[in-house]
N, C-alpha and C positions, 0 to 999 in steps of 0.2 A: 556519385549516386545515380542510379538508373533513372532516367526521366519517365515519370508516370503521367499519362494524360489525365487532366483533371476531369475529363468526361467519363473516365472509367467508373463503373458502378461501385467498385470497392476501393476507390482512390485512397481514402483515409486509412483503411486497413493495410493496404499495400505500402503506404508511406511508413507506417509503424513497423512493418516487417523489414523494410530496408534500413530503418534506424537501428534495429537490433543487429542486422547484418553488418552495418558499418561499425557498430560498437564492438562487435567481435573482432573485426580487423584491427581495431585500436587497442584490443586487450582489455576492454571494459566489461563487455558481456562475455559469458562463457558459452561454449558450443552447446551445452545442455540447456542454456537459456533460450536458444533458438527452438528447441523441442518444446520447452515449457510455454513459449509464446504461441506456438502452433496449437497446443492443447487449449490455451485460452481463447484463441481465435475461433475454435470449433464451438465453444460454449457461447461466445459472443454472437456467432451466427445464429444459434438457436434462440437467443433472446432478441433477434432481429437488429442487432447492433444499435440498440437505443437504450436510454435510461428509463427504467420503468418506475411505477409508483412505489414498489417495494424497495427499490434502491434509494429513492428520494426520502422515504421514511427513515431508512438506516443512516443516510447522510445527515439528516436533522438530528438524530440521536447522537451520532458521532460528534457533531459540532458542539452539542451540549456537553458531552463528556469531556472533550478536549478543553473546553472553556472552564469547566469545574476543576480539572486536574491541576495539581500543584507543580508537577514535573513531567509534562508530556514530552514525548520524543517521536520523531519520524525515523523509522528504520528503512534504509534504502539499499537495494542491491543493484547489480549491473543493469538489468533490464529497466527498472524504474528510473535509474539515473539518466539513461539515454532517451527514454520515452517522454519524460515530463520534468526536466530540471527547472524550468521557469515556474511551473505550478508548485513544485516542492519549495522553491525559494519563497514564493508568495505566501504559502501556507505557514512556513516557519516564521515569516515576518509577522503575519497576523496574530499568531499564537505566542510570539516571542519565545519560541522553543528551539531545542537543539535537533540536529540531524546527525544520524550515525550510519556509517557504511557497515553492513553486516552481510557476510557471504557464506554460502555453503562450500563453494570451491574457492576457499580463501588462500591467498598467498600475500606476503607483505607487499610485493610489487603491484599486484592487482588492486589491493586496497589503496595504495598510493596513487595509482592511475585514476581510480574513481574519485578519490578525494580531490585530486588536482583538477579533474574534469569539472566537478561541481564548483570548485573555486572560481572557475571561469564565468560561472553564472551568479557569482556573489554569494555562494553558500559556503560557510566555514564549517565543513563537515568533520565530525569526529570519526575515529576508527583506527588511526595510525598507532595510537598508544594503548590499544586494547590489551588488557592483561587479566581482567577478572573473568570468571567462568560461570555460566548459568548451570545450576545444579541439575543433574539428571539428563543432560544433553551431551551426547558423545560426538556429534559432528562439530565442525569448526564454527558453526553458527553460535556455539556456546561462548566464543571469545568476544567479550564486549568491554567497553570502557566503563570504569567505575562511575565517572561523572556523567555518563550517558545512559544507555539502556539499563545497566545494572541498578541504578538508583532511581529510575523513572517510575512513575505510578501508572501512567497510561502510555501504551506503545501502539503507534499506528504502523501496521505492517502491510506490505504490498507484495503480491506474488510470493506467497509465504510457504514454508514447510510446516506441516501440522504438528510435528514433534516439538518445534520451538514454541509454537503457540501454547501447547500444553505445559511446557516447562515454565514459560512466563506466567501462566495462570497459577501454577503451583507456588510461584514467588509472590503471589497475592497482587499481581499487576492486572490491570484491565487491558484487554487487547481489542483493538479495532482492526478488522481485516478487510481488505479490498480483494475479492476473489470472484472470478466469473463462474466458478463451479460451486453451486450450493450444496453439493453432495460431499465435498472434500472434508477431511478431518479439520483443516483450518477453519472452514466456514462453520462447522458444528461446534468447535471448541471456543471460538472467539466470543467475546461479550456482545459485540456488534459486528455484523457482516454486511458489507456493501457489495451486492452482487451486480457488478458493473465493470466496465473497462476503466482502468485507472486514468486514462487520458480524458474520459468524460467525467468521472467521479471527482477528481481533485479540483477542477475549476468550480464545480457545484459546491463542494465542501468549503472552499474559500469564501464563496458568496454567502453560504449559510452561516458561517462563523461571523462574518461582517454583520449579518442581520441579527443574530442571537446575542451579539456583544451588548446590545441595548437592553437585554432582559436581565432581571434580577435573578440571583442564584436559585431562589425557591421555584421559579418558573422553569429553569433549566433542569432542576431535580425532578419536577413533575413530568417533563418530556421523557426523561430516562425511565421513570417509574411506569409510564404507559407503553414503553417499548418492549416488545417480545421478539427476541431474535429467532426463535423456533418458527413463529408465525411468518416472519419475513422469508425464511428459507423455504417454507412450504409454498408461499406465494410464487417464489422464483422457480421452484420445481414444477408447479402447475403451468407456468408460462412456457417452460421448456417442453413439457408434455404436449401442450397445444401445438407447438411447432412440429412435433413429430407426427 
């Protein structure tokens, strides 16, 4: 990996970019994933590459929903696998929930590579035995494991396709999205949208889950009742407009 001086003003962002690049060389990320990452970088730049109040409110609501859920699951693609495997492991451990590899550019070999890569970090990911299909979805993201995404009640999605978010909602699942673009279909269709970089959001989500674990269920329900996703997206959009 190219040596990036720590004094560089965008050191963290460039490191993430190189992780995606290295992931592509290993067959974990897809070439389209590089384009998607660049699009996300543009929105991150517009929110000044920091976690805002609107993201923290969404993170709190997400933690409450994941703790209430009976069968929560973390959906992982190539980009998220290389960017934050340790955070995914910690999150799945705190929730005692499953992780499933789900890909738009899906091949059996690529799923196996990502599953094996996650295994190195202590994540026993699903995905290799996916045979069920999400109704109304024509892409290969429709292919899921029955004991994973198919039967989950809450799905945490990162770097997502809007059509799958819609399809999951039609299956009466709650969807939590981490998406830097508050204008995307994913952001608008999800029950909760964290407008933030996944590398910043996931550690904060883990900490919030640890904190809310002490709360009784009625308090967690109250947090969710007071949450309004549309308002969060409007706050994020206002912040972007300020940057412009």
